[in-house]
Backbone as CSV, one residue per row, in Angstrom:
resi,resn,N_x,N_y,N_z,CA_x,CA_y,CA_z,C_x,C_y,C_z
1,UNK,-25.254,-6.838,-13.459,-24.184,-7.260,-12.548,-22.851,-7.303,-13.278
2,UNK,-21.799,-6.895,-12.587,-20.458,-6.978,-13.148,-19.522,-7.697,-12.202
3,UNK,-18.434,-8.229,-12.741,-17.441,-8.943,-11.930,-16.166,-8.108,-11.889
4,UNK,-15.705,-7.815,-10.687,-14.491,-7.022,-10.516,-13.259,-7.914,-10.654
5,UNK,-12.243,-7.415,-11.328,-11.036,-8.212,-11.535,-9.820,-7.705,-10.797
6,UNK,-10.018,-6.811,-9.818,-8.862,-6.202,-9.157,-8.148,-7.165,-8.221
7,UNK,-8.872,-7.831,-7.336,-8.198,-8.695,-6.356,-8.830,-10.082,-6.307
8,UNK,-8.359,-10.893,-5.370,-8.787,-12.287,-5.280,-10.275,-12.449,-5.016
9,UNK,-10.954,-11.413,-4.527,-12.366,-11.526,-4.187,-13.253,-11.695,-5.424
10,UNK,-12.848,-11.061,-6.526,-13.653,-11.099,-7.754,-15.126,-10.854,-7.445
11,UNK,-15.382,-9.736,-6.782,-16.742,-9.411,-6.348,-17.725,-9.397,-7.516
12,UNK,-18.893,-10.026,-7.304,-20.020,-9.917,-8.220,-20.858,-8.736,-7.718
13,UNK,-20.852,-7.647,-8.474,-21.446,-6.402,-8.000,-22.715,-6.083,-8.788
14,UNK,-23.801,-5.902,-8.077,-25.063,-5.541,-8.719,-24.999,-4.124,-9.278
15,UNK,-25.810,-3.861,-10.285,-25.841,-2.554,-10.924,-26.053,-1.438,-9.900
16,UNK,-25.167,-0.454,-9.943,-25.273,0.691,-9.055,-24.759,0.463,-7.647
17,UNK,-24.266,-0.730,-7.363,-23.785,-1.064,-6.027,-22.262,-1.062,-5.975
18,UNK,-21.739,-1.025,-4.750,-20.295,-1.030,-4.537,-19.790,-2.419,-4.178
19,UNK,-18.548,-2.685,-4.474,-17.920,-3.933,-4.090,-17.462,-3.905,-2.640
20,UNK,-16.854,-4.994,-2.207,-16.380,-5.151,-0.828,-15.499,-3.992,-0.394
21,UNK,-14.672,-3.476,-1.306,-13.695,-2.442,-0.967,-14.318,-1.071,-0.784
22,UNK,-15.517,-0.871,-1.283,-16.164,0.432,-1.177,-15.647,1.455,-2.174
23,UNK,-14.755,1.032,-3.058,-14.167,1.962,-4.009,-14.458,1.640,-5.461
24,UNK,-15.195,0.536,-5.721,-15.508,0.154,-7.092,-17.015,-0.075,-7.225
25,UNK,-17.548,0.285,-8.383,-18.988,0.287,-8.590,-19.320,-0.348,-9.940
26,UNK,-20.519,-0.904,-10.045,-20.980,-1.465,-11.310,-21.865,-0.440,-12.021
27,UNK,-21.462,-0.055,-13.237,-22.251,0.852,-14.065,-22.415,0.240,-15.443
28,UNK,-23.647,0.060,-15.860,-23.940,-0.528,-17.173,-23.242,-1.866,-17.356
29,UNK,-23.203,-2.635,-16.276,-22.632,-3.967,-16.327,-21.122,-4.023,-16.262
30,UNK,-20.475,-2.854,-16.165,-19.018,-2.792,-16.084,-18.587,-2.275,-14.712
31,UNK,-17.559,-2.885,-14.159,-17.050,-2.442,-12.858,-15.969,-1.399,-13.077
32,UNK,-16.141,-0.234,-12.472,-15.200,0.868,-12.623,-14.836,1.437,-11.249
33,UNK,-13.900,2.379,-11.254,-13.450,2.995,-10.001,-14.431,4.085,-9.573
34,UNK,-15.215,3.780,-8.564,-16.142,4.757,-7.981,-15.372,5.919,-7.344
35,UNK,-14.157,5.611,-6.867,-13.355,6.643,-6.180,-12.385,7.365,-7.109
36,UNK,-12.561,7.240,-8.422,-11.656,7.851,-9.391,-11.549,9.359,-9.163
37,UNK,-10.343,9.814,-8.849,-10.089,11.234,-8.681,-10.691,11.868,-7.442
38,UNK,-11.275,11.052,-6.552,-11.880,11.599,-5.342,-10.834,11.558,-4.232
39,UNK,-10.274,12.707,-3.941,-9.126,12.800,-3.044,-9.556,13.193,-1.628
40,UNK,-9.103,12.416,-0.645,-9.425,12.700,0.753,-8.217,13.202,1.534
41,UNK,-7.037,13.029,0.972,-5.821,13.483,1.651,-4.766,13.899,0.654
42,UNK,-4.119,15.033,0.913,-3.085,15.544,0.020,-2.056,16.283,0.866
43,UNK,-0.805,15.831,0.815,0.231,16.439,1.643,1.602,16.217,1.028
44,UNK,2.504,17.120,1.317,3.895,16.977,0.886,4.648,16.290,2.018
45,UNK,4.967,15.020,1.830,5.567,14.193,2.882,7.027,13.871,2.593
46,UNK,7.821,13.634,3.649,9.163,13.083,3.440,9.044,11.685,2.830
47,UNK,9.924,11.352,1.920,9.888,10.041,1.281,10.046,8.927,2.315
48,UNK,10.762,9.226,3.410,10.980,8.218,4.458,9.690,7.847,5.172
49,UNK,8.654,8.673,5.036,7.383,8.411,5.704,6.561,7.348,4.982
50,UNK,6.950,6.962,3.772,6.132,6.050,2.966,6.054,4.612,3.494
51,UNK,6.998,3.937,4.099,8.390,4.370,4.244,9.268,3.807,3.119
52,UNK,10.169,4.646,2.625,11.188,4.213,1.683,12.531,4.713,2.208
53,UNK,13.447,3.792,2.426,14.744,4.146,3.005,15.850,4.234,1.962
54,UNK,15.658,3.553,0.827,16.732,3.465,-0.165,16.282,3.966,-1.537
55,UNK,15.332,4.896,-1.522,14.865,5.514,-2.761,14.759,7.018,-2.554
56,UNK,15.580,7.772,-3.260,15.568,9.232,-3.187,15.546,9.748,-1.741
57,UNK,16.469,9.289,-0.881,16.469,9.722,0.521,16.612,11.225,0.681
58,UNK,15.892,11.769,1.650,15.954,13.190,1.931,15.022,14.044,1.105
59,UNK,14.289,13.416,0.193,13.400,14.183,-0.677,11.984,14.229,-0.105
60,UNK,11.157,15.058,-0.726,9.734,15.148,-0.398,8.931,14.640,-1.586
61,UNK,7.701,14.178,-1.302,6.845,13.699,-2.379,5.394,14.055,-2.077
62,UNK,4.679,14.522,-3.097,3.279,14.885,-2.951,2.460,13.612,-2.806
63,UNK,1.828,13.455,-1.657,1.112,12.218,-1.331,-0.388,12.431,-1.428
64,UNK,-1.051,11.558,-2.182,-2.485,11.684,-2.416,-3.186,10.382,-2.075
65,UNK,-4.344,10.497,-1.430,-5.127,9.318,-1.088,-6.594,9.522,-1.386
66,UNK,-7.308,8.424,-1.573,-8.750,8.465,-1.834,-9.477,7.774,-0.687
67,UNK,-10.369,6.843,-0.996,-11.060,6.095,0.056,-11.296,4.661,-0.403
68,UNK,-11.477,3.767,0.576,-11.749,2.366,0.284,-10.538,1.479,0.489
69,UNK,-10.804,0.197,0.774,-9.729,-0.785,0.956,-10.306,-2.182,0.795
70,UNK,-9.495,-3.096,0.262,-9.963,-4.475,0.073,-9.482,-5.421,1.166
71,UNK,-8.907,-4.888,2.246,-8.617,-5.679,3.442,-9.460,-5.143,4.599
72,UNK,-9.407,-5.841,5.719,-10.164,-5.425,6.905,-9.291,-5.518,8.147
73,UNK,-8.119,-4.887,8.078,-7.207,-4.910,9.217,-7.879,-4.225,10.407
74,UNK,-8.056,-4.929,11.526,-8.774,-4.351,12.662,-8.022,-3.224,13.360
75,UNK,-6.738,-3.059,13.027,-5.899,-2.025,13.640,-5.644,-0.868,12.679
76,UNK,-6.425,-0.758,11.624,-6.163,0.206,10.547,-5.882,1.610,11.088
77,UNK,-4.767,2.195,10.638,-4.383,3.539,11.064,-5.148,4.619,10.300
78,UNK,-5.689,4.252,9.148,-6.424,5.210,8.316,-7.875,4.774,8.119
79,UNK,-8.461,4.214,9.182,-9.812,3.656,9.041,-10.846,4.694,8.617
80,UNK,-10.568,5.972,8.916,-11.544,7.013,8.554,-11.770,7.090,7.046
81,UNK,-10.767,6.666,6.265,-10.921,6.698,4.813,-10.856,5.308,4.184
82,UNK,-10.556,4.295,4.973,-10.382,2.956,4.410,-11.622,2.075,4.558
83,UNK,-11.999,1.796,5.785,-13.214,0.987,5.956,-13.841,1.271,7.322
84,UNK,-14.924,1.982,7.299,-15.669,2.319,8.503,-16.863,3.158,8.077
85,UNK,-17.737,3.434,9.028,-18.853,4.323,8.716,-18.340,5.710,8.343
86,UNK,-17.230,6.122,8.982,-16.631,7.415,8.648,-16.184,7.446,7.187
87,UNK,-15.648,6.320,6.700,-15.172,6.262,5.325,-16.315,6.496,4.344
88,UNK,-17.499,5.979,4.663,-18.655,6.181,3.789,-19.029,7.653,3.726
89,UNK,-18.942,8.340,4.856,-19.263,9.766,4.862,-18.186,10.582,4.138
90,UNK,-16.937,10.194,4.352,-15.827,10.888,3.700,-15.949,10.773,2.181
91,UNK,-16.388,9.609,1.708,-16.521,9.378,0.272,-17.445,10.405,-0.370
92,UNK,-18.483,10.787,0.349,-19.445,11.747,-0.183,-18.876,13.162,-0.228
93,UNK,-17.864,13.432,0.598,-17.312,14.790,0.701,-15.968,14.951,0.000
94,UNK,-15.466,13.890,-0.599,-14.141,13.937,-1.211,-14.079,14.953,-2.348
95,UNK,-12.943,15.634,-2.454,-12.739,16.605,-3.527,-12.307,15.885,-4.801
96,UNK,-12.914,16.231,-5.913,-12.549,15.604,-7.185,-11.396,16.361,-7.835
97,UNK,-10.327,15.616,-8.111,-9.135,16.185,-8.736,-8.786,15.318,-9.950
98,UNK,-8.638,15.921,-11.095,-8.319,15.170,-12.305,-6.848,14.758,-12.305
99,UNK,-6.500,13.723,-13.072,-5.082,13.354,-13.186,-4.209,14.520,-13.616
100,UNK,-4.672,15.325,-14.563,-3.887,16.467,-15.037,-3.666,17.481,-13.930
101,UNK,-4.717,17.743,-13.161,-4.589,18.722,-12.083,-3.593,18.252,-11.033
102,UNK,-3.627,16.969,-10.694,-2.704,16.449,-9.688,-1.273,16.457,-10.219
103,UNK,-1.097,16.089,-11.469,0.239,16.098,-12.060,0.779,17.528,-12.140
104,UNK,-0.078,18.476,-12.489,0.348,19.880,-12.548,0.732,20.393,-11.160
105,UNK,-0.027,19.971,-10.151,0.285,20.384,-8.783,1.636,19.827,-8.353
106,UNK,1.909,18.595,-8.732,3.210,17.992,-8.418,4.330,18.804,-9.057
107,UNK,4.118,19.211,-10.290,5.137,19.993,-10.996,5.353,21.351,-10.338
108,UNK,4.257,21.973,-9.895,4.373,23.305,-9.291,5.050,23.273,-7.931
109,UNK,5.069,22.103,-7.287,5.694,22.009,-5.962,7.128,21.491,-6.029
110,UNK,7.683,21.410,-7.215,9.076,20.989,-7.345,10.019,21.941,-6.626
111,UNK,9.670,23.244,-6.632,10.550,24.212,-5.985,10.546,24.076,-4.472
112,UNK,9.625,23.254,-3.934,9.595,22.971,-2.497,10.266,21.638,-2.178
113,UNK,10.882,21.044,-3.179,11.591,19.795,-2.984,10.831,18.563,-3.422
114,UNK,9.658,18.740,-4.033,8.852,17.592,-4.439,9.451,16.871,-5.639
115,UNK,9.482,15.540,-5.564,10.029,14.742,-6.667,8.944,14.052,-7.492
116,UNK,7.670,14.130,-7.051,6.623,13.457,-7.812,5.365,13.243,-7.006
117,UNK,4.716,12.107,-7.239,3.450,11.785,-6.568,3.530,10.403,-5.932
118,UNK,3.035,10.305,-4.706,2.875,9.017,-4.022,1.386,8.739,-3.868
119,UNK,0.965,7.570,-4.292,-0.425,7.144,-4.154,-0.490,6.311,-2.878
120,UNK,-1.209,6.804,-1.889,-1.063,6.277,-0.532,-2.297,6.562,0.308
121,UNK,-2.188,6.384,1.604,-3.199,6.636,2.643,-4.291,5.561,2.681
122,UNK,-5.112,5.435,1.623,-6.023,4.292,1.547,-5.338,3.251,0.657
123,UNK,-6.070,2.283,0.133,-5.461,1.315,-0.778,-5.599,1.811,-2.217
124,UNK,-4.511,2.272,-2.823,-4.606,2.886,-4.148,-4.972,1.936,-5.280
125,UNK,-4.683,0.655,-5.137,-4.908,-0.254,-6.254,-6.379,-0.531,-6.537
126,UNK,-7.265,-0.249,-5.580,-8.683,-0.439,-5.889,-9.174,0.651,-6.849
127,UNK,-8.362,1.700,-6.997,-8.630,2.731,-7.988,-7.445,2.854,-8.932
128,UNK,-6.971,1.721,-9.414,-5.733,1.711,-10.196,-5.838,2.546,-11.481
129,UNK,-7.042,2.739,-11.988,-7.192,3.532,-13.209,-6.716,4.972,-12.999
130,UNK,-7.038,5.526,-11.834,-6.583,6.884,-11.521,-5.079,6.910,-11.320
131,UNK,-4.549,5.891,-10.663,-3.095,5.781,-10.484,-2.415,5.748,-11.844
132,UNK,-2.906,4.886,-12.718,-2.323,4.753,-14.066,-2.361,6.070,-14.845
133,UNK,-3.524,6.687,-14.891,-3.692,7.903,-15.694,-2.868,9.066,-15.152
134,UNK,-2.811,9.188,-13.822,-2.037,10.276,-13.221,-0.542,10.017,-13.335
135,UNK,-0.138,8.795,-13.021,1.285,8.460,-13.040,1.883,8.641,-14.429
136,UNK,1.111,8.360,-15.450,1.595,8.545,-16.821,1.927,10.016,-17.072
137,UNK,1.059,10.917,-16.625,1.288,12.349,-16.811,2.467,12.841,-15.979
138,UNK,2.582,12.316,-14.743,3.702,12.684,-13.873,5.020,12.251,-14.508
139,UNK,5.021,11.050,-15.058,6.215,10.511,-15.715,6.619,11.377,-16.896
140,UNK,5.624,11.840,-17.652,5.907,12.688,-18.813,6.551,14.013,-18.410
141,UNK,6.329,14.424,-17.165,6.926,15.660,-16.654,8.317,15.418,-16.085
142,UNK,8.797,14.167,-16.174,10.128,13.838,-15.685,10.201,13.645,-14.182
143,UNK,9.043,13.397,-13.542,8.998,13.233,-12.096,8.758,11.772,-11.730
144,UNK,8.814,11.474,-10.437,8.732,10.101,-9.948,7.326,9.752,-9.447
145,UNK,7.005,8.464,-9.518,5.754,7.941,-8.967,6.048,6.843,-7.951
146,UNK,5.356,6.923,-6.819,5.518,5.952,-5.733,4.147,5.373,-5.380
147,UNK,4.109,4.097,-5.095,2.878,3.422,-4.701,3.071,2.808,-3.317
148,UNK,2.136,3.096,-2.414,2.140,2.485,-1.081,0.899,1.610,-1.011
149,UNK,1.085,0.292,-0.932,-0.018,-0.626,-1.165,0.049,-1.867,-0.289
150,UNK,-1.099,-2.534,-0.126,-1.124,-3.813,0.577,-0.832,-4.973,-0.372
151,UNK,-0.686,-4.686,-1.658,-0.309,-5.717,-2.619,-1.383,-6.740,-2.920
152,UNK,-2.604,-6.471,-2.498,-3.695,-7.415,-2.728,-4.360,-7.090,-4.057
153,UNK,-3.735,-7.531,-5.128,-4.240,-7.252,-6.471,-3.720,-8.297,-7.453
154,UNK,-4.481,-8.468,-8.516,-4.084,-9.384,-9.571,-2.894,-8.804,-10.337
155,UNK,-2.112,-9.674,-10.953,-0.940,-9.223,-11.693,-1.335,-8.390,-12.911
156,UNK,-2.545,-8.572,-13.411,-3.015,-7.759,-14.533,-3.108,-6.292,-14.131
157,UNK,-3.451,-6.031,-12.876,-3.494,-4.656,-12.371,-2.088,-4.083,-12.307
158,UNK,-1.153,-4.875,-11.810,0.247,-4.440,-11.757,0.752,-4.092,-13.149
159,UNK,0.401,-4.900,-14.132,0.861,-4.654,-15.498,0.339,-3.325,-16.041
160,UNK,-0.845,-2.914,-15.591,-1.426,-1.652,-16.046,-0.613,-0.450,-15.561
161,UNK,-0.087,-0.535,-14.345,0.571,0.626,-13.740,2.094,0.542,-13.760
162,UNK,2.637,-0.655,-13.898,4.082,-0.863,-13.774,4.942,0.043,-14.652
163,UNK,4.541,0.357,-15.886,5.409,1.204,-16.722,5.645,2.602,-16.159
164,UNK,4.829,3.004,-15.193,4.894,4.384,-14.708,5.335,4.510,-13.251
165,UNK,5.506,3.392,-12.561,5.828,3.419,-11.129,7.329,3.233,-10.924
166,UNK,7.927,4.119,-10.124,9.369,4.074,-9.866,9.723,3.321,-8.585
167,UNK,8.819,3.344,-7.604,9.095,2.673,-6.338,7.784,2.298,-5.653
168,UNK,7.834,1.233,-4.878,6.680,0.802,-4.091,7.113,0.437,-2.685
169,UNK,6.257,0.744,-1.725,6.342,0.087,-0.426,5.114,-0.793,-0.325
170,UNK,5.345,-2.086,-0.132,4.262,-3.061,-0.099,4.210,-3.706,1.276
171,UNK,3.024,-3.791,1.848,2.859,-4.472,3.127,2.958,-5.978,2.939
172,UNK,3.849,-6.601,3.691,3.839,-8.049,3.867,3.508,-8.227,5.336
173,UNK,2.222,-8.281,5.624,1.728,-8.091,6.988,2.041,-9.243,7.934
174,UNK,2.380,-10.360,7.395,2.724,-11.520,8.204,3.086,-12.645,7.272
175,UNK,3.296,-13.839,7.826,3.708,-14.941,6.959,2.950,-16.225,7.269
176,UNK,1.694,-16.065,7.729,0.825,-17.227,7.906,-0.517,-16.947,7.238
177,UNK,-1.106,-17.991,6.666,-2.431,-17.848,6.067,-3.484,-17.598,7.139
178,UNK,-3.248,-18.132,8.332,-4.194,-17.906,9.432,-4.371,-16.421,9.693
179,UNK,-3.267,-15.708,9.755,-3.313,-14.278,10.030,-3.923,-13.514,8.853
180,UNK,-3.445,-13.814,7.666,-3.931,-13.097,6.493,-5.419,-13.329,6.258
181,UNK,-5.822,-14.579,6.269,-7.215,-14.898,5.949,-8.157,-14.632,7.119
182,UNK,-7.721,-15.016,8.327,-8.605,-14.917,9.477,-8.731,-13.534,10.061
183,UNK,-7.614,-12.832,10.209,-7.616,-11.513,10.862,-7.774,-10.379,9.853
184,UNK,-7.050,-10.455,8.753,-7.017,-9.350,7.797,-8.048,-9.491,6.686
185,UNK,-8.625,-10.704,6.558,-9.570,-11.005,5.471,-8.906,-10.831,4.108
186,UNK,-7.650,-11.272,4.021,-6.895,-11.124,2.787,-6.428,-12.454,2.235
187,UNK,-5.405,-12.406,1.380,-4.887,-13.592,0.719,-3.370,-13.454,0.596
188,UNK,-2.657,-14.182,1.434,-1.195,-14.054,1.482,-0.548,-14.456,0.159
189,UNK,-1.039,-15.487,-0.467,-0.429,-15.960,-1.707,-0.518,-14.904,-2.804
190,UNK,-1.633,-14.186,-2.860,-1.747,-13.132,-3.863,-0.753,-12.008,-3.588
191,UNK,-0.591,-11.650,-2.327,0.361,-10.604,-1.965,1.786,-11.024,-2.325
192,UNK,2.136,-12.242,-2.027,3.485,-12.722,-2.332,3.743,-12.726,-3.835
193,UNK,2.751,-13.129,-4.622,2.902,-13.118,-6.077,3.063,-11.690,-6.584
194,UNK,2.307,-10.768,-6.002,2.393,-9.362,-6.401,3.776,-8.806,-6.076
195,UNK,4.273,-9.093,-4.876,5.590,-8.612,-4.469,6.675,-9.157,-5.389
196,UNK,6.595,-10.442,-5.663,7.615,-11.093,-6.493,7.703,-10.422,-7.871
197,UNK,6.545,-10.143,-8.462,6.536,-9.538,-9.795,6.895,-8.055,-9.739
198,UNK,6.427,-7.365,-8.694,6.715,-5.932,-8.570,8.212,-5.679,-8.483
199,UNK,8.926,-6.550,-7.782,10.371,-6.381,-7.621,11.116,-6.515,-8.944
200,UNK,10.455,-7.070,-9.943,11.062,-7.154,-11.270,10.854,-5.882,-12.078
201,UNK,9.988,-4.989,-11.581,9.611,-3.825,-12.378,10.113,-2.491,-11.825
202,UNK,10.314,-2.413,-10.517,10.732,-1.137,-9.914,11.368,-1.394,-8.550
203,UNK,11.830,-0.332,-7.910,12.391,-0.442,-6.563,11.271,-0.777,-5.584
204,UNK,11.454,-1.847,-4.813,10.442,-2.304,-3.848,11.044,-2.387,-2.453
205,UNK,10.297,-1.879,-1.481,10.598,-2.102,-0.068,9.337,-2.658,0.582
206,UNK,9.520,-3.447,1.638,8.399,-4.109,2.307,8.253,-3.622,3.739
207,UNK,7.028,-3.680,4.248,6.768,-3.307,5.637,5.976,-4.404,6.341
208,UNK,6.443,-4.777,7.521,5.723,-5.732,8.366,5.447,-5.079,9.715
209,UNK,4.174,-4.860,10.002,3.756,-4.309,11.295,3.660,-5.461,12.290
210,UNK,4.358,-5.340,13.410,4.408,-6.423,14.389,3.279,-6.250,15.410
211,UNK,2.293,-7.144,15.339,1.127,-7.087,16.215,1.264,-8.155,17.303
212,UNK,1.275,-7.760,18.582,1.444,-8.728,19.667,0.430,-9.868,19.595
213,UNK,0.947,-11.087,19.696,0.097,-12.263,19.703,-0.382,-12.719,18.347
214,UNK,0.018,-12.006,17.273,-0.462,-12.355,15.936,0.670,-12.781,15.003
215,UNK,1.692,-11.950,14.874,2.768,-12.234,13.919,4.134,-11.890,14.507
216,UNK,4.258,-12.054,15.836,5.451,-11.553,16.523,6.430,-12.631,16.963
217,UNK,6.336,-13.823,16.376,7.279,-14.868,16.774,8.551,-14.797,15.944
218,UNK,9.654,-15.210,16.547,10.919,-15.224,15.822,10.879,-16.230,14.680
219,UNK,10.168,-17.329,14.888,10.066,-18.343,13.840,9.398,-17.772,12.587
220,UNK,8.305,-17.052,12.780,7.619,-16.472,11.628,8.494,-15.437,10.933
221,UNK,9.204,-14.622,11.704,10.071,-13.618,11.096,11.194,-14.281,10.310
222,UNK,11.731,-15.374,10.806,12.787,-16.068,10.062,12.260,-16.581,8.727
223,UNK,11.060,-17.128,8.740,10.477,-17.633,7.503,10.205,-16.489,6.529
224,UNK,9.683,-15.390,7.056,9.385,-14.234,6.212,10.666,-13.677,5.594
225,UNK,11.682,-13.463,6.441,12.934,-12.882,5.960,13.635,-13.805,4.970
226,UNK,13.535,-15.111,5.192,14.144,-16.068,4.279,13.518,-15.955,2.888
227,UNK,12.204,-15.798,2.862,11.525,-15.654,1.571,11.921,-14.337,0.900
228,UNK,11.951,-13.262,1.666,12.313,-11.955,1.116,13.745,-11.976,0.580
229,UNK,14.610,-12.753,1.214,16.027,-12.788,0.807,16.214,-13.317,-0.611
230,UNK,15.215,-14.009,-1.128,15.293,-14.550,-2.478,14.948,-13.501,-3.543
231,UNK,14.390,-12.376,-3.101,13.970,-11.326,-4.029,15.110,-10.363,-4.323
232,UNK,15.073,-9.780,-5.515,16.042,-8.747,-5.888,15.316,-7.629,-6.621
233,UNK,15.698,-6.399,-6.313,15.201,-5.268,-7.066,15.918,-5.193,-8.413
234,UNK,15.425,-4.383,-9.351,16.044,-4.320,-10.682,17.530,-3.984,-10.678
235,UNK,18.007,-3.274,-9.640,19.438,-2.948,-9.571,20.268,-4.076,-8.976
236,UNK,19.607,-5.185,-8.658,20.312,-6.342,-8.117,20.408,-6.368,-6.609
237,UNK,19.985,-5.282,-5.943,20.062,-5.227,-4.483,18.922,-6.005,-3.833
238,UNK,19.182,-6.462,-2.614,18.162,-7.136,-1.817,17.018,-6.169,-1.496
239,UNK,15.822,-6.702,-1.401,14.647,-5.889,-1.074,14.683,-5.517,0.409
240,UNK,14.642,-4.224,0.742,14.650,-3.807,2.147,13.354,-4.181,2.870
241,UNK,13.469,-4.410,4.177,12.317,-4.737,5.016,12.233,-3.756,6.178
242,UNK,11.043,-3.181,6.378,10.775,-2.298,7.507,9.965,-3.073,8.539
243,UNK,10.507,-3.205,9.737,9.830,-3.890,10.838,9.301,-2.807,11.768
244,UNK,7.978,-2.700,11.885,7.408,-1.545,12.568,6.554,-1.923,13.776
245,UNK,6.432,-0.956,14.654,5.752,-1.142,15.935,4.253,-0.861,15.824
246,UNK,3.466,-1.737,16.387,2.005,-1.602,16.441,1.572,-0.736,17.625
247,UNK,0.558,0.089,17.388,-0.112,0.822,18.463,-1.604,0.493,18.437
248,UNK,-2.239,0.354,19.606,-3.670,0.040,19.647,-4.483,1.063,18.864
249,UNK,-5.404,0.568,18.043,-6.130,1.470,17.153,-7.403,0.797,16.648
250,UNK,-8.421,1.592,16.390,-9.649,1.167,15.718,-10.310,0.008,16.474
251,UNK,-10.383,-1.188,15.885,-11.037,-2.322,16.538,-10.059,-3.209,17.315
252,UNK,-8.799,-2.801,17.406,-7.825,-3.616,18.129,-7.183,-2.783,19.232
253,UNK,-8.010,-2.395,20.190,-7.510,-1.647,21.344,-7.353,-2.561,22.553
254,UNK,-7.510,-3.867,22.324,-7.365,-4.836,23.406,-5.919,-5.265,23.590
255,UNK,-5.019,-4.766,22.756,-3.600,-5.115,22.849,-2.799,-3.901,23.286
256,UNK,-1.678,-4.168,23.908,-0.739,-3.091,24.197,0.110,-2.824,22.963
257,UNK,0.717,-1.666,22.929,1.667,-1.383,21.856,2.787,-2.418,21.910
258,UNK,3.313,-2.768,20.769,4.411,-3.724,20.721,5.598,-3.192,21.513
259,UNK,6.206,-4.044,22.305,7.384,-3.624,23.053,8.509,-3.274,22.078
260,UNK,9.162,-2.170,22.360,10.239,-1.711,21.474,11.326,-2.781,21.361
261,UNK,11.632,-3.421,22.478,12.688,-4.439,22.433,12.290,-5.612,21.549
262,UNK,10.973,-5.899,21.457,10.490,-6.965,20.575,10.725,-6.584,19.109
263,UNK,10.430,-5.332,18.764,10.656,-4.868,17.389,12.133,-4.964,17.048
264,UNK,12.980,-4.505,17.962,14.418,-4.553,17.708,14.918,-5.991,17.582
265,UNK,14.388,-6.871,18.412,14.813,-8.270,18.355,14.402,-8.915,17.031
266,UNK,13.168,-8.659,16.583,12.718,-9.240,15.326,13.492,-8.660,14.139
267,UNK,13.903,-7.409,14.265,14.749,-6.818,13.221,16.095,-7.541,13.171
268,UNK,16.633,-7.875,14.350,17.883,-8.630,14.402,17.718,-9.991,13.729
269,UNK,16.596,-10.631,13.994,16.317,-11.927,13.378,16.267,-11.784,11.858
270,UNK,15.586,-10.749,11.380,15.491,-10.525,9.936,16.862,-10.290,9.322
271,UNK,17.749,-9.633,10.066,19.094,-9.332,9.547,19.949,-10.585,9.388
272,UNK,19.512,-11.691,9.948,20.226,-12.948,9.708,20.182,-13.314,8.227
273,UNK,19.131,-12.839,7.536,18.953,-13.178,6.125,19.013,-11.968,5.198
274,UNK,18.813,-10.756,5.764,18.672,-9.567,4.930,19.679,-8.480,5.292
275,UNK,20.255,-7.808,4.306,21.213,-6.734,4.606,20.563,-5.402,4.956
276,UNK,19.323,-5.190,4.511,18.679,-3.888,4.715,17.386,-4.077,5.510
277,UNK,17.498,-3.876,6.815,16.345,-3.997,7.719,16.251,-2.727,8.552
278,UNK,15.063,-2.146,8.592,14.850,-0.878,9.302,13.720,-1.041,10.294
279,UNK,13.813,-0.325,11.409,12.737,-0.345,12.393,11.944,0.955,12.301
280,UNK,10.653,0.871,12.647,9.796,2.049,12.558,8.840,2.155,13.722
281,UNK,8.366,3.364,13.967,7.406,3.669,15.036,7.994,3.460,16.424
282,UNK,9.303,3.405,16.531,9.941,3.172,17.821,10.475,4.487,18.410
């Protein structure tokens, strides 16, 4: 049996078995990344799709994803590779790509406008070893590294990858423990600690998906924005916040899509405390 140190769960994993996230395995008593180099998605995306609004605007970035996630968001947009029966099947069919091969591919696509590699689609931090090893090679080529994450990881994991990451978009999915623990099966305090430290290391932007009846009150947005207003990126600028619209998906098809006017109103509320607020999915 091995103990995983990636997130607050600290899964005790039996030999040959997977942890809660489905991306880490115990081998010879040590917990390692079962999904290391197993790529399920690869695309050249606009940087704004990450979303990043104030980092290399107008550029493209090679986006790579694997499988597995340490949260259980019932509305997951990428459930086919994150957590579902489909994800288990996808894991068996994933293409193995080495860090060198991915870094070389990023370099070869520079002539198409690519600035580097984004680790995204599933939760990249459950396979942080691959992120670290690839990002180091990408950095050596003079290119950029971006991380799109739920921020549910120990600070020791952040320290492993921080020297090589240029920008992050981190989900701050809400601002109540009820929502984080009860609905998402996560830990808000760990995410907040991760965000606070990440903003000291690279450019950080945050995303809050507005789910009707869960995290859509003006009071909660004011509290969230007030906390974010205390953060600063390394250049001294306020951390941008993306307020995005929910669409029914996966296990949460019992709700309607968030009203556009609600998203716009909550963005206005956030702007009471923040200079950089963007709306998405509208």
